MARGUMAR-11751 format. One record per residue (C-alpha): residue number from 0; x, z, y. Coordinates in nm, 4 decimals, decimal comma. Layout:
MARGUMAR-11751
<node k="NUM" u="X" w="Z" v="Y"/>
...
This chain:
MARGUMAR-11751
<node k="0" u="6,5996" w="-1,0854" v="7,2505"/>
<node k="1" u="6,7855" w="-0,9936" v="6,8769"/>
<node k="2" u="6,5848" w="-0,8612" v="6,5986"/>
<node k="3" u="6,7568" w="-0,5154" v="6,6682"/>
<node k="4" u="6,6813" w="-0,5273" v="7,0323"/>
<node k="5" u="6,3131" w="-0,5674" v="6,9675"/>
<node k="6" u="6,3283" w="-0,2766" v="6,7190"/>
<node k="7" u="6,5076" w="-0,0668" v="6,9792"/>
<node k="8" u="6,2207" w="-0,1626" v="7,1963"/>
<node k="9" u="5,9634" w="-0,0703" v="6,9445"/>
<node k="10" u="6,1292" w="0,2529" v="6,9214"/>
<node k="11" u="6,1299" w="0,3504" v="7,3031"/>
<node k="12" u="5,7751" w="0,2339" v="7,3274"/>
<node k="13" u="5,6471" w="0,4779" v="7,0899"/>
<node k="14" u="5,8615" w="0,7694" v="7,2209"/>
<node k="15" u="5,7174" w="0,6709" v="7,5671"/>
<node k="16" u="5,3763" w="0,6331" v="7,4420"/>
<node k="17" u="5,4303" w="1,0045" v="7,2661"/>
<node k="18" u="5,5483" w="1,1342" v="7,6053"/>
<node k="19" u="5,2413" w="0,9889" v="7,8428"/>
<node k="20" u="4,9479" w="1,0710" v="7,6035"/>
<node k="21" u="5,1281" w="1,4608" v="7,6087"/>
<node k="22" u="5,1091" w="1,3791" v="7,9711"/>
<node k="23" u="4,7802" w="1,2965" v="7,9800"/>
<node k="24" u="4,8092" w="0,9041" v="8,0971"/>
<node k="25" u="4,6113" w="0,7996" v="7,8371"/>
<node k="26" u="4,6036" w="0,4596" v="7,9181"/>
<node k="27" u="4,9803" w="0,4097" v="7,9712"/>
<node k="28" u="5,0416" w="0,5851" v="7,6411"/>
<node k="29" u="4,7642" w="0,3380" v="7,5007"/>
<node k="30" u="4,9661" w="0,0058" v="7,5807"/>
<node k="31" u="5,2731" w="0,1847" v="7,5261"/>
<node k="32" u="5,1549" w="0,2444" v="7,1529"/>
<node k="33" u="5,0408" w="-0,1415" v="7,1391"/>
<node k="34" u="5,3590" w="-0,2319" v="7,2552"/>
<node k="35" u="5,5750" w="-0,0493" v="6,9807"/>
<node k="36" u="5,4116" w="-0,2503" v="6,7194"/>
<node k="37" u="5,3834" w="-0,6040" v="6,8455"/>
<node k="38" u="5,7319" w="-0,4953" v="6,9220"/>
<node k="39" u="5,8303" w="-0,4079" v="6,5365"/>
<node k="40" u="5,6515" w="-0,7164" v="6,4181"/>
<node k="41" u="5,8233" w="-0,9195" v="6,6345"/>
<node k="42" u="6,1428" w="-0,7872" v="6,5054"/>
<node k="43" u="6,0362" w="-0,8918" v="6,1261"/>
<node k="44" u="5,9162" w="-1,2582" v="6,3148"/>
<node k="45" u="6,2203" w="-1,3264" v="6,4405"/>
<node k="46" u="6,4110" w="-1,2240" v="6,1560"/>
<node k="47" u="6,2213" w="-1,4616" v="5,9311"/>
<node k="48" u="6,2016" w="-1,6950" v="6,1849"/>
<node k="49" u="5,8343" w="-1,7145" v="6,1900"/>
<node k="50" u="5,6039" w="-1,7737" v="6,4982"/>
<node k="51" u="5,5638" w="-1,4855" v="6,7369"/>
<node k="52" u="5,4149" w="-1,5950" v="7,0924"/>
<node k="53" u="5,0924" w="-1,5587" v="7,0951"/>
<node k="54" u="4,8288" w="-1,2785" v="6,9923"/>
<node k="55" u="4,7490" w="-1,5012" v="6,6859"/>
<node k="56" u="5,0732" w="-1,5900" v="6,5812"/>
<node k="57" u="5,1249" w="-1,1810" v="6,5521"/>
<node k="58" u="4,7998" w="-1,1370" v="6,3503"/>
<node k="59" u="4,9674" w="-1,3867" v="6,1254"/>
<node k="60" u="5,2663" w="-1,1938" v="6,1128"/>
<node k="61" u="5,0858" w="-0,8724" v="5,9723"/>
<node k="62" u="4,8636" w="-1,0550" v="5,7187"/>
<node k="63" u="5,1858" w="-1,2183" v="5,6034"/>
<node k="64" u="5,3418" w="-0,8755" v="5,5480"/>
<node k="65" u="5,0373" w="-0,7375" v="5,4087"/>
<node k="66" u="5,0445" w="-1,0467" v="5,1674"/>
<node k="67" u="5,3930" w="-0,9943" v="5,0450"/>
<node k="68" u="5,4110" w="-0,6113" v="5,0142"/>
<node k="69" u="5,0965" w="-0,5482" v="4,9088"/>
<node k="70" u="5,0415" w="-0,2766" v="5,2072"/>
<node k="71" u="4,7433" w="-0,3140" v="5,3683"/>
<node k="72" u="4,8718" w="-0,1195" v="5,6419"/>
<node k="73" u="5,0366" w="-0,4011" v="5,7916"/>
<node k="74" u="4,6797" w="-0,5327" v="5,8939"/>
<node k="75" u="4,4956" w="-0,2399" v="5,9786"/>
<node k="76" u="4,7911" w="-0,0691" v="6,1526"/>
<node k="77" u="4,8252" w="-0,3549" v="6,3740"/>
<node k="78" u="4,4448" w="-0,3725" v="6,4137"/>
<node k="79" u="4,4300" w="-0,0313" v="6,5459"/>
<node k="80" u="4,7599" w="-0,1052" v="6,7964"/>
<node k="81" u="4,4748" w="-0,3653" v="6,9277"/>
<node k="82" u="4,2161" w="-0,0996" v="7,0141"/>
<node k="83" u="4,5061" w="0,0853" v="7,2222"/>
<node k="84" u="4,5344" w="-0,2561" v="7,3779"/>
<node k="85" u="4,1951" w="-0,2618" v="7,4832"/>
<node k="86" u="4,2147" w="0,0964" v="7,5467"/>
<node k="87" u="4,4758" w="0,0405" v="7,8052"/>
<node k="88" u="4,2220" w="-0,1788" v="8,0314"/>
<node k="89" u="3,9068" w="0,0024" v="7,9737"/>
<node k="90" u="4,0100" w="0,3618" v="7,8681"/>
<node k="91" u="3,7088" w="0,3372" v="7,6052"/>
<node k="92" u="3,8274" w="0,5065" v="7,3410"/>
<node k="93" u="3,7263" w="0,8517" v="7,2366"/>
<node k="94" u="3,9146" w="1,1262" v="7,2197"/>
<node k="95" u="3,8687" w="1,1703" v="6,8672"/>
<node k="96" u="3,9960" w="0,8104" v="6,7708"/>
<node k="97" u="4,3009" w="0,8757" v="6,9740"/>
<node k="98" u="4,3849" w="1,1595" v="6,7440"/>
<node k="99" u="4,2921" w="1,0001" v="6,4476"/>
<node k="100" u="4,4003" w="0,6622" v="6,4647"/>
<node k="101" u="4,7833" w="0,7568" v="6,6311"/>
<node k="102" u="4,9091" w="0,9055" v="6,3467"/>
<node k="103" u="4,8186" w="0,5365" v="6,1726"/>
<node k="104" u="5,0116" w="0,3143" v="6,4283"/>
<node k="105" u="5,2940" w="0,5390" v="6,4025"/>
<node k="106" u="5,2791" w="0,4785" v="6,0051"/>
<node k="107" u="5,2515" w="0,0976" v="6,0394"/>
<node k="108" u="5,5209" w="0,1150" v="6,2880"/>
<node k="109" u="5,7666" w="0,3055" v="6,1105"/>
<node k="110" u="5,6999" w="0,0966" v="5,7935"/>
<node k="111" u="5,7637" w="-0,2466" v="5,9772"/>
<node k="112" u="6,1054" w="-0,0874" v="6,1111"/>
<node k="113" u="6,1936" w="0,0191" v="5,7702"/>
<node k="114" u="6,1835" w="-0,3603" v="5,7087"/>
<node k="115" u="6,4183" w="-0,4501" v="5,9671"/>
<node k="116" u="6,6741" w="-0,1147" v="5,8334"/>
<node k="117" u="6,6783" w="-0,2750" v="5,4785"/>
């Protein structure tokens, strides 16, 4: 896939996540939110020729971006997205965590996608 296809997939997952949270499907919504974060990072990694096949690779991409742009949202946002990935399997996030953490992941995805659009 191309960086633009990954970016479009991130946008789709983000919208799907919002719809699924609204419908009450917390687990599927959580996985789509994580997927949006992962696809956004993958788009950047593809553009830059960085490794992006493993979970560790994605953590490294987020750290490289945080260092390069001096923006902790890249590490923090991906870390919170990982909570949603775990929530897909265990549905263990409290309602207040979802309310507080969802916007942060949205900000992270939008900021990452801005890098693709530049």
